[in-house]
C-alpha positions in Angstrom: 23.1 -17.1 21.0 22.5 -13.4 19.7 19.7 -11.6 18.9 19.7 -8.8 16.5 17.3 -5.6 15.6 15.2 -5.1 12.8 11.4 -3.6 11.8 9.2 -6.6 10.0 9.0 -6.4 6.5 5.3 -7.3 6.2 2.7 -4.6 7.0 3.0 -1.1 7.9 2.8 -1.2 11.3 6.3 -0.9 11.9 7.3 -3.3 14.4 10.3 -3.7 16.0 11.8 -7.2 15.9 14.3 -9.0 17.0 15.6 -12.3 15.2 17.5 -14.9 17.3 20.7 -16.3 15.7 21.7 -20.0 16.9 25.4 -21.0 17.7 26.1 -21.5 13.7 24.6 -18.4 13.0 21.3 -19.3 11.5 18.1 -17.7 12.4 15.8 -19.7 14.8 13.8 -17.1 16.3 11.4 -13.9 16.2 10.6 -11.4 19.0 8.9 -8.0 19.9 10.9 -5.5 21.5 9.8 -4.6 24.5 10.6 -1.1 24.9 9.2 -0.3 21.0 6.7 2.6 21.5 4.8 1.0 18.4 4.4 -2.9 19.2 5.5 -3.2 23.0 6.8 -6.3 22.6 4.2 -7.7 20.9 4.3 -9.8 17.2 1.1 -11.1 14.9 1.3 -14.5 13.3 3.2 -13.6 10.5 5.9 -11.7 12.6 6.3 -14.5 15.1 7.6 -16.9 12.3 9.4 -14.1 10.0 12.9 -15.6 10.5 11.7 -18.9 8.8 11.7 -16.5 5.8 15.3 -17.3 5.2 15.3 -20.7 4.5 11.7 -21.0 2.1 11.8 -22.7 -1.0 12.3 -21.0 -4.6 14.8 -18.5 -3.8 17.1 -17.4 -6.5 20.7 -17.9 -6.1 22.2 -16.9 -9.7 21.4 -14.6 -12.0 20.1 -16.5 -15.5 19.1 -15.2 -18.7 17.7 -16.3 -21.9 16.6 -14.9 -25.5 13.0 -15.3 -25.5 10.7 -15.8 -22.3 9.8 -19.4 -23.7 13.3 -20.5 -23.6 14.9 -22.5 -20.7 17.0 -20.5 -18.7 20.8 -20.6 -19.0 22.8 -19.3 -15.6 25.3 -16.3 -16.3 27.5 -14.1 -14.0 26.6 -11.2 -12.6 29.0 -9.1 -14.8 27.3 -10.4 -17.9 23.6 -9.8 -16.1 24.5 -6.4 -15.9 25.5 -5.8 -19.5 22.1 -7.7 -20.4 20.5 -5.4 -18.3 22.2 -2.1 -19.9 22.1 -3.3 -23.4 18.5 -4.3 -22.9 17.6 -1.1 -21.6 19.4 1.2 -23.6 18.7 -1.1 -27.3 14.5 -0.5 -26.2 14.7 2.8 -26.1 16.8 3.5 -29.1 14.5 1.5 -31.4 11.1 2.6 -29.5 11.7 6.1 -27.4 12.9 6.6 -23.9 9.7 6.0 -22.2 9.5 2.3 -23.8 10.9 1.0 -21.3 8.6 0.4 -17.7 10.6 0.5 -14.3 8.1 -1.1 -11.6 9.1 -1.3 -8.0 7.4 -2.5 -5.0 6.4 -0.9 -1.1 8.7 -3.6 0.3 12.2 -2.8 -0.1 14.3 -0.2 1.5 13.9 3.3 1.5 17.7 4.1 0.8 16.9 1.4 -2.2 13.9 3.5 -3.5 16.1 6.4 -3.3 18.8 4.8 -5.5 16.5 2.8 -7.9 15.2 6.7 -8.1 17.9 8.3 -8.7 19.1 5.8 -11.5 16.0 5.7 -13.3 15.4 9.6 -13.1 18.4 10.3 -13.1 20.5 8.4 -15.5 18.2 5.7 -17.5 15.8 8.5 -18.2 12.2 6.7 -18.3 9.3 8.4 -17.3 7.2 5.2 -17.0 8.5 4.7 -13.6 5.9 3.8 -10.9 5.6 1.6 -7.8 3.0 -1.1 -6.5 2.0 1.5 -3.7 -0.2 2.4 -6.7 -2.4 -0.6 -5.9 -2.9 0.1 -1.9 -2.3 3.6 -1.4 -2.5 5.8 -4.5 -6.1 7.1 -3.0 -5.0 8.3 0.1 -1.8 9.7 -1.8 -4.1 11.8 -4.0 -6.5 12.6 -1.0 -4.1 14.2 0.7 -2.9 15.8 -1.7 -6.1 17.3 -2.6 -7.1 17.8 0.7 -4.0 19.5 2.7 -1.4 20.0 -0.4 1.0 17.3 0.6 1.2 13.6 1.6 1.4 12.5 5.0 -0.8 11.3 7.2 -1.4 13.9 9.8 -2.0 11.6 13.1 -0.6 8.8 14.8 -0.7 5.7 16.9 -1.0 7.9 20.1 -4.3 9.6 19.1 -6.3 6.2 19.7 -5.2 7.2 23.9 -6.7 10.7 23.0 -9.8 10.4 20.8 -13.5 10.4 22.1 -14.5 8.3 18.8 -12.9 6.5 16.6 -14.8 5.7 12.8 -13.0 3.2 10.4 -14.2 3.1 6.9 -13.3 -0.4 5.3 -10.7 -1.0 7.3 -10.3 -4.2 9.1 -7.4 -3.8 11.8 -7.7 -7.3 13.7 -6.5 -9.2 10.2 -5.1 -6.3 8.3 -2.7 -4.9 11.0 -3.3 -6.7 14.3 -0.7 -4.7 16.5 -2.3 -1.6 15.6 -5.7 -3.3 16.5 -4.1 -3.9 20.0 -3.4 -0.4 20.4 -6.6 0.5 19.4 -8.0 -2.0 22.1 -5.9 -1.0 24.6 -6.5 2.4 24.3 -10.6 1.6 24.1 -10.5 -0.6 27.6 -9.1 2.8 29.1 -11.2 5.2 27.9 -14.3 3.5 26.8 -14.9 5.9 23.5 -17.3 4.5 21.0 -15.9 2.3 17.9 -18.0 3.0 14.9 -17.1 0.5 11.5 -18.2 0.9 7.8 -18.1 -1.8 5.9 -19.7 -4.1 3.5 -18.4 -7.2 5.0 -19.2 -8.2 9.2 -15.3 -7.9 9.8 -13.4 -8.9 12.7 -13.4 -5.7 13.4 -17.2 -4.9 12.9 -17.2 -7.6 15.2 -16.3 -5.3 18.5 -17.9 -2.2 16.9 -20.2 -0.2 19.3 -22.0 0.8 15.4 -21.6 -1.2 12.7 -22.4 0.5 9.5 -22.7 -2.0 6.7 -23.3 0.1 3.6 -23.5 -0.8 -0.3 -20.1 -1.2 -1.7 -18.7 2.2 -3.5 -21.4 4.6 -1.6 -18.6 6.0 0.6 -18.9 9.5 -0.2 -22.8 9.3 -0.4 -22.7 8.5 3.9 -19.6 11.3 4.2 -22.0 13.8 2.2 -25.2 12.7 4.5 -22.9 13.1 7.7 -21.7 16.8 6.7 -25.3 17.7 5.7 -26.6 17.0 9.5 -23.6 18.4 11.0 -24.2 22.0 9.0 -27.8 21.5 9.3 -27.4 21.4 13.3 -24.4 23.4 13.3 -22.4 21.1 14.9 -19.4 22.5 12.8 -15.9 24.2 14.0 -16.8 27.5 12.6 -13.7 28.9 14.1 -11.7 26.1 12.8 -13.1 26.4 9.8 -12.5 29.9 9.1 -8.8 30.0 10.1 -7.8 26.6 8.3 -9.9 26.1 4.9 -11.5 27.4 2.0 -14.2 26.2 -0.2 -16.6 26.2 2.5 -19.9 27.1 0.1 -19.1 24.9 -3.1 -18.9 22.0 -0.1 -22.6 22.9 1.5 -24.1 23.3 -1.7 -23.1 19.6 -2.9 -23.9 18.2 0.7 -27.2 20.3 1.1 -28.6 17.3 -1.7 -28.0 14.5 0.5 -29.9 14.5 3.6 -30.0 11.2 5.2 -33.5 10.3 3.4 -31.8 10.7 0.3 -28.8 9.0 1.0 -30.2 6.0 2.5 -31.8 4.5 -0.4 -28.6 4.8 -1.8 -25.8 3.6 0.9 -28.6 1.3 2.6 -27.7 3.0 5.6 -30.8 3.8 7.9 -31.4 7.4 7.8 -31.9 8.0 11.7 -28.4 5.9 11.9 -26.8 8.4 9.6 -28.2 11.3 11.9 -26.8 9.8 15.1 -23.5 9.0 13.9 -22.8 12.5 12.3 -24.0 13.8 15.9 -21.0 11.2 17.6 -18.6 12.4 15.5 -19.1 15.9 15.6 -20.0 16.4 19.6 -16.7 14.2 20.4 -14.4 16.7 20.9 -12.2 14.9 19.3 -13.0 12.3 17.0 -10.6 10.4 14.4 -11.0 8.3 11.7 -9.0 5.7 10.0 -9.4 3.8 6.6 -7.3 0.9 4.5 -8.3 -0.6 1.4 -11.9 -0.6 2.1 -11.8 3.0 0.7 -8.4 3.4 -1.2 -9.5 0.2 -3.9 -12.5 2.3 -5.3 -13.3 4.4 -8.5 -14.3 6.7 -5.3 -11.1 5.9 -3.5 -9.5 9.2 -3.9 -13.2 11.2 -3.5 -13.4 8.9 -0.6 -9.9 10.1 1.1 -11.0 13.5 0.5 -14.7 13.0 1.9 -13.0 11.8 5.1 -10.7 14.9 5.7 -13.5 16.9 4.7 -15.5 15.7 7.8 -11.9 16.3 10.1 -11.9 19.6 9.0 -15.2 20.9 9.3 -15.1 19.5 13.0 -11.7 20.5 13.6 -10.0 17.1 14.2 -6.5 17.6 12.4 -3.7 18.4 14.0 -4.5 17.7 17.4 -4.4 14.7 19.8 -7.3 12.5 19.5 -8.3 14.0 16.2 -7.1 13.1 12.7 -7.5 11.4 9.5 -5.0 8.6 9.8 -4.6 6.4 6.5 -3.4 2.9 7.3 -1.0 2.2 5.3 -0.6 -1.3 3.6 2.8 -2.7 2.7 6.2 -2.1 5.2 7.3 1.0 3.4 4.7 2.0 1.1 5.4 5.5 3.1 9.2 5.3 1.8 7.8 5.2 -1.6 5.7 7.7 -1.4 8.2 9.8 0.4 11.3 9.2 -1.6 10.6 8.0 -5.3 7.9 6.5 -6.8 4.1 7.9 -6.4 5.7 11.3 -5.7 7.7 11.9 -8.8 10.7 13.2 -7.0 12.2 12.9 -3.7 10.9 14.2 -0.6 7.7 14.7 -1.9 8.8 17.3 -5.1 7.1 17.0 -7.9 8.2 16.8 -11.8 5.6 19.5 -12.7 7.1 22.3 -10.6 10.6 23.6 -12.4 11.9 24.6 -8.8 11.8 21.2 -7.5 13.0 19.7 -10.6 16.2 22.0 -10.3 16.9 21.2 -6.9 17.2 17.3 -7.4 19.0 18.2 -10.7 21.7 20.1 -8.4 21.6 17.4 -5.8 22.3 14.5 -8.3 24.5 17.0 -10.7 22.6 16.1 -13.7 21.1 18.4 -16.5 17.7 19.3 -15.1 16.6 19.6 -18.6 16.7 15.7 -18.5 14.2 15.1 -16.1 10.3 15.0 -17.7 8.1 17.9 -16.8 5.3 15.7 -15.6 4.6 12.4 -13.6 4.1 9.2 -16.2 1.8 6.7 -16.4 0.7 4.7 -13.3 1.5 0.9 -12.9 -1.8 0.4 -14.0 -1.8 2.5 -16.9 1.6 1.2 -17.8 -0.1 -2.2 -18.6 -2.3 -1.0 -20.9 -0.1 0.9 -22.8 2.7 -2.3 -22.9 -0.5 -4.0 -24.5 -1.3 -1.6 -26.7 2.8 -2.4 -27.8 4.2 1.4 -27.1 5.8 -0.7 -24.4 8.5 -3.0 -25.2 11.0 -3.2 -22.2 10.6 -3.5 -18.3 12.5 -3.8 -15.0 10.5 -5.2 -12.4 11.9 -5.0 -9.5 10.2 -7.1 -6.2 6.4 -7.3 -7.3 4.5 -9.7 -9.1 2.1 -7.9 -11.4 0.9 -11.5 -12.5 -0.8 -12.0 -9.3 -1.6 -8.3 -8.0 -3.0 -6.6 -11.0 -6.6 -6.8 -11.9 -7.7 -8.5 -14.9 -4.2 -10.5 -15.1 -5.6 -11.8 -18.5 -4.8 -8.5 -20.0 -1.7 -8.3 -18.1 -0.5 -11.4 -19.4 -1.1 -10.3 -22.9 1.0 -7.2 -22.2 3.9 -9.3 -21.1 3.7 -11.7 -23.0 5.0 -8.8 -26.1 7.8 -7.4 -24.3 10.9 -7.4 -26.0 13.2 -7.0 -23.0 12.0 -7.9 -19.4 14.4 -8.1 -16.7 12.8 -9.3 -12.8 14.7 -8.8 -10.0 13.3 -11.0 -7.0 14.5 -13.2 -4.4 12.5 -15.6 -5.5 12.7 -17.5 -8.7 9.2 -18.9 -8.9 6.8 -15.8 -9.0 4.3 -16.1 -11.7 5.7 -12.3 -13.2 9.0 -14.1 -13.9 7.5 -16.6 -16.7 8.0 -13.6 -19.1 11.6 -12.5 -17.9 14.4 -12.5 -20.3 16.8 -11.5 -17.2 16.7 -12.5 -13.9 18.4 -11.0 -11.0 18.7 -12.4 -7.5 17.9 -10.1 -5.0 17.9 -10.3 -1.2 14.9 -10.1 1.2 13.8 -8.3 4.5 16.8 -8.6 7.4 19.5 -9.7 4.6 19.7 -6.3 3.9 20.3 -2.7 5.6 18.5 0.4 5.7 15.2 2.3 7.2 11.6 1.8 6.3 8.8 4.1 7.2 5.4 3.5 8.6 1.8 4.3 9.0 2.1 6.9 11.3 5.5 8.6 9.7 7.9 6.6 12.0 11.3 5.9 10.4 12.7 2.7 11.7 15.7 0.5 10.9 16.5 -2.8 9.5 19.9 -4.5 10.4 21.4 -7.1 8.3 20.7 -10.6 10.3 21.7 -12.9 7.9 23.7 -13.1 4.3 21.9 -13.6 1.0 21.9 -17.1 -0.2 24.4 -18.1 -3.0 25.4 -15.6 -5.7 22.2 -13.4 -4.2 22.7 -9.7 -3.9 20.8 -7.2 -1.6 18.9 -4.6 -4.2 21.0 -2.0 -3.0 23.9 -3.5 -4.5 22.5 -4.4 -7.4 21.2 -0.8 -8.3 24.7 0.4 -7.7 26.5 -2.2 -10.2 23.6 -1.0 -12.6 24.1 2.7 -12.2 28.1 1.6 -12.7 27.0 0.7 -16.6 24.7 3.7 -17.1 27.1 6.3 -15.2 29.9 6.4 -17.6 30.9 9.8 -16.8 30.9 9.4 -13.3 29.2 12.3 -12.7 26.3 11.3 -10.4 27.4 9.8 -7.3 25.7 6.1 -5.5 27.0 5.9 -2.1 27.6 2.0 -1.0 26.1 2.0 2.2 22.9 2.9 3.1 24.0 5.0 6.2 25.8 6.9 4.1 22.7 7.3 1.4 20.4 8.3 4.3 22.6 10.9 5.2 22.2 12.4 1.4 18.0 12.1 2.0 18.1 13.7 4.9 20.4 16.7 3.5 17.6 16.7 0.8 14.8 16.8 3.2 16.3 20.0 5.1 13.4 22.7 5.7 10.4 20.5 4.3 7.2 18.9 5.6 8.8 15.4 6.0 12.2 17.0 7.1 14.3 14.3 8.7 17.3 16.2 8.9 18.1 15.5 12.9 18.1 11.6 12.0 20.6 8.9 11.5 20.9 4.9 11.5 22.0 4.8 14.9 19.7 7.1 16.5 16.9 5.5 14.8 17.8 2.3 16.5 18.4 3.9 19.6 15.1 5.2 19.8 13.5 2.4 18.5 12.1 4.6 15.0 11.9 8.3 15.2 8.9 9.8 13.5 9.2 12.6 11.1 10.1 16.2 11.0 12.7 15.7 13.3 15.3 18.3 12.4 18.7 19.0 12.7 18.3 22.0 14.8 15.6 19.8 17.2 19.0 17.6 17.4 21.4 20.5 18.2 19.4 22.0 21.0 19.6 18.4 23.1 15.5 17.9 21.9 14.9 14.1 21.5 12.2 12.9 19.4 9.2 12.0 21.2 8.4 8.7 22.2 4.9 8.7 20.0 2.5 11.6 19.2 4.2 13.3 16.6 1.4 15.0 14.3 1.3 17.6 11.3 -0.8 20.9 10.9 -0.8 21.5 14.3 -1.1 25.4 14.1 -3.3 27.4 11.8 -2.3 27.9 8.5 0.1 25.3 8.1 -1.7 23.3 5.4 1.2 22.9 2.2 -0.8 25.0 -0.2 0.4 28.9 -0.9 -2.0 30.3 1.3 -2.0 27.8 4.3 -5.2 26.6 4.3 -6.9 23.3 3.7 -9.4 22.8 0.6 -12.5 21.3 1.5 -13.7 19.8 -1.9 -17.3 19.1 -2.8 -18.1 15.3 -4.0 -20.7 14.6 -6.5 -21.5 10.8 -6.6 -21.6 8.8 -9.9 -21.7 5.3 -10.1 -18.7 4.4 -12.4 -18.1 1.1 -11.2 -19.3 -2.4 -11.8 -22.6 -3.6 -9.7 -24.3 -6.8 -10.0 -27.3 -7.6 -12.6 -29.0 -10.8 -13.4 -26.2 -12.5 -15.2 -23.8 -11.6 -12.6 -26.0 -11.5 -9.6 -23.0 -11.3 -6.7 -20.5 -8.8 -5.6 -17.5 -9.5 -5.6 -15.3 -8.4 -2.4 -11.4 -8.9 -2.0 -9.2 -8.6 1.0 -6.5 -9.8 3.2 -6.1 -12.9 5.6 -3.9 -12.0 8.9 -1.7 -15.4 8.1 -1.0 -14.2 4.5 0.8 -11.6 2.8 -0.2 -10.0 -0.6 0.9 -13.0 -3.1 1.8 -15.7 -0.8 5.1 -15.5 -2.3 6.6 -15.4 1.2 4.0 -16.7 3.3 2.5 -19.5 1.1 6.1 -21.3 2.0 6.2 -20.9 5.7 3.9 -23.4 7.1 3.1 -21.4 10.6 1.1 -19.2 8.3 0.0 -21.3 5.1 -1.5 -24.3 7.3 -4.6 -21.7 8.0 -5.4 -21.0 4.2 -3.7 -23.1 1.6 -6.3 -22.7 -1.0 -8.4 -20.0 -1.9 -12.0 -20.2 -0.5 -14.9 -17.8 -0.8 -17.2 -16.3 2.4 -21.0 -17.1 1.2 -23.5 -16.5 3.0 -26.0 -19.7 3.8 -29.1 -18.7 2.4 -27.3 -17.5 -1.1 -25.6 -21.2 -0.8 -28.8 -23.1 -0.1 -30.7 -21.3 -3.0 -27.9 -22.7 -5.6 -27.3 -26.1 -3.5 -23.8 -25.2 -2.4 -22.5 -27.1 0.7 -20.1 -26.0 3.6 -16.3 -27.3 1.8 -17.3 -28.0 -2.0 -15.5 -26.1 -4.6 -17.7 -24.0 -6.8 -16.8 -21.8 -10.1 -16.9 -18.1 -10.0 -17.2 -16.2 -13.2 -17.0 -12.8 -14.2 -17.2 -10.9 -17.5 -13.4 -11.4 -17.4 -12.5 -14.6 -16.3 -13.1 -17.5 -13.8 -11.9 -19.2 -10.9 -12.3 -22.2 -9.1 -12.7 -22.0 -5.0 -13.9 -23.5 -1.9 -17.0 -22.4 -0.7 -17.0 -21.1 3.3 -20.8 -21.1 4.8 -20.9 -17.8 7.2 -22.9 -14.9 8.1 -20.0 -12.3 7.2 -21.4 -11.5 4.1 -24.8 -10.4 2.7 -27.0 -12.5 0.7 -25.7 -11.1 -2.8 -22.0 -10.8 -1.9 -19.0 -13.2 -1.8 -15.4 -12.4 -0.3 -12.3 -13.8 -1.6 -9.0 -13.4 -0.5 -6.4 -11.9 -2.9 -3.4 -14.0 -2.0 -3.9 -16.6 -4.3 -2.3 -16.3 -8.1 -4.6 -17.3 -11.2 -7.8 -16.5 -8.9 -8.7 -13.4 -7.8 -7.7 -10.8 -10.1 -8.5 -13.3 -12.8 -12.0 -11.7 -12.4 -11.6 -8.4 -10.9 -12.1 -5.5 -13.1 -9.6 -3.0 -14.0 -11.7 0.0 -14.0 -9.1 2.7 -12.0 -10.0 6.1 -10.0 -9.5 9.1 -12.3 -7.5 11.0 -9.6 -5.0 8.2 -8.1 -5.4 5.6 -10.9 -5.7 2.8 -8.2 -8.0 -0.1 -9.0 -11.6 -0.8 -7.8 -10.6 -4.3 -6.5 -13.6 -4.2 -4.2 -16.4 -3.6 -6.9 -16.8 -6.5 -9.1 -19.9 -8.6 -10.0 -19.7 -12.5 -10.2 -21.9 -15.5 -10.3 -21.4 -18.8 -9.0 -21.8 -21.7 -10.7 -21.7 -25.5 -9.0 -18.8 -28.1 -10.2 -20.0 -31.6 -10.1 -16.9 -33.5 -9.9 -15.3 -32.3 -7.0 -12.6 -34.0 -7.1 -11.5 -32.9 -10.0 -12.1 -29.3 -8.9 -9.7 -30.4 -5.9 -6.8 -31.8 -8.3 -6.9 -28.1 -9.9 -7.0 -26.0 -7.0 -3.9 -28.2 -5.8 -2.1 -27.8 -9.3 -2.9 -23.8 -9.6 -1.3 -23.0 -6.0 2.0 -25.0 -6.8 4.6 -22.8 -6.9 
């Protein structure tokens, strides 16, 4: 009977979606929006049934509390719940110190909610132990962009596919991770016939359609990048004018890559030396060329270096800020970019840094707080927070819409940390997440289009989510929860917390004026009218009647526009060090983890939607035929994976998509993949190395018992 406009709440593609309502107001259908530039009417298998989220099992209907996480839950009122939240936080801080309470959020809330939570946490609660789970997926991209360009923010856009002459994909499996971006890529490629080069240890769906496939040794992306730059400099294929006008550090970079001739690099990264030369020439001569990447680069102990290497390849060939020439990180979650822009990952709103006094003074003035209340440097990242927690220095936690007991590496250690908390509030739309087991207070939040606000997608496009239905039971939108919580901490009433997302957005756009991420020309109505607007879009542009472009807004389009004081980007030398886990005789298989098209992160949503879950209801590994034959493993049998941390029972799927000494394990299933992964972190981004762990495979004699165990562990 009626269609309501929203933006998809799964990956970062940013698809415009309409949810259809029946005469009774029930959500009964989803469809893509035809005139939206991003998806042009299309949706993936998750988006097509996204309306079924609203009726899924396990939704939180009312607040609950208990004295200890081992006690049974008791139903309580919202009034009492906010008293418990305030008192639990202040009691913990009084006993153990201001930073003894951790606040950890997600990449799936709306931007106005991120901003409000940041204002509450930084401006009133006062803890510096504050981060989001964006650290698990996009921190290396953030760090790499900052190191190369002086600021976060992807320089390119989807429109670059329609202008490039060469595309190089590093650890990015678009057909499964971002299907609609893949559609945009293939649509452009079929019209222009540019070569696609895929770099990935696994023969992914994207690798299967590549013109050149580079199955490099895990963890050696930097070696391949150095070798490509070696060839480009040796054969004088670099863009000398662009380098001179826009970069610093050229000689230092040349000195490092001189060590990595293709012959030397080939022995480390596993790519034929002549193939390295061919790819380097192809990329340098394409004019223009672009690179994309996802978790295959980011989730590594070399993640930040890998991003920096991609940036340097684009800089030395003049492929930044031009149509078809860009290093474009394909973001993970629906609003990971919103997190990066407006709170957790960057310290202060709109890419401001706690380390800069000017930034602290500006935000303190906007929020009407004492600037000395703000910390002078960013606190620990989420991955470090749990190690500090395990050591006993963090005793309280407010966990918002994220589930670290599934998503963090080496979850055995995470469990130990959660067990020793004296106060733990979990705010989530579901009650049955693993992390909620350790909560002493539960706040039922809304999900996706039960709320109002904006997301920012991979190409910096801000798009609107309208509330399609109401939250069930006594559950409330996260913004309402943050504002009610703020009332308890904002006793003097000095800090303003607008009730409506549209009004919060107006406050945010004032804070953005004149900055790289300038949104001062936008408001909710214009965003919906345009089906999303890329930043920057300024008040001055709007005042002179300049409408936002449909697609194709780029950063750093002129010489000297990078965000360092001299206006130039940095070329950074990247020495290669093996600081990750590798297979040995006891654990002879590489363990690679990743995403399936039908599921989303910890399956808290898609595991309860039949049209998604039916494709992969239980965890499995992709295992090479030859390795299976040597171990006596048959198709469909359960096996036991064992790492130095723990073990997991999974079904074997035999395939040639992985090499003989490697297995691929989807990360969606709780008490599975991250029981095995190692908590090694990138030194810059603090992002985990989910892609480089070592395991052995053991056969299981009693297949029936293994099947029962797998079924029981999948029960929410």
